[in-house]
C-alpha positions in Angstrom: -25.7 -9.7 -8.2 -24.4 -6.2 -9.0 -20.8 -5.4 -9.4 -18.7 -4.2 -6.4 -17.0 -0.8 -6.6 -13.3 -0.7 -6.1 -12.1 1.9 -3.5 -9.9 4.2 -5.6 -7.9 5.4 -2.6 -7.0 1.8 -1.8 -6.2 1.0 -5.4 -3.6 3.7 -5.5 -2.0 2.7 -2.1 -1.8 -1.1 -2.4 -0.7 -3.5 -5.1 -0.6 -7.3 -5.4 2.4 -9.4 -6.2 2.3 -12.4 -8.5 2.1 -14.6 -5.5 -0.8 -12.8 -4.0 1.0 -10.8 -1.3 -0.4 -7.2 -0.7 2.4 -4.6 -0.7 2.3 -1.0 0.5 4.7 1.9 0.6 6.0 3.2 3.9 4.3 6.3 5.4 6.1 9.6 6.0 8.1 9.9 2.8 6.8 13.3 1.7 6.4 15.0 5.1 9.4 17.2 6.2 11.6 15.9 3.4 14.2 18.6 3.6 15.3 17.8 7.1 15.7 14.0 6.4 19.0 12.6 5.3 19.3 10.9 1.8 19.9 7.6 3.6 16.6 7.9 5.4 14.7 9.0 2.5 16.0 6.0 0.6 14.5 3.7 3.2 11.1 4.9 2.3 11.5 3.8 -1.3 10.9 0.1 -0.6 7.6 -1.5 -0.4 6.6 -3.8 2.4 4.0 -6.5 2.9 0.7 -5.5 4.5 0.1 -6.8 8.2 -1.9 -10.0 8.3 -4.5 -8.3 10.5 -5.3 -5.9 7.7 -5.4 -8.3 4.7 -9.2 -9.1 5.1 -10.1 -5.4 5.2 -8.0 -4.4 2.2 -9.4 -7.4 0.1 -12.9 -6.1 0.8 -12.3 -2.8 -0.8 -10.3 -4.2 -3.7 -12.7 -7.0 -4.8 -11.3 -7.6 -8.3 -7.5 -7.7 -7.7 
């Protein structure tokens, strides 16, 4: 059985916690940054868990995580 390739774009966007959760960064942080307040930009810093409907698809492109 050949090795599976990791999707490099997904590798940069998602990371796994020690308990196995898949975390992602909120979208929209770098678009129109000048017009957003500092408070709003701070809300984009946190990482949030991936939706349960997308977990199977992400694990498929990140086989060795």
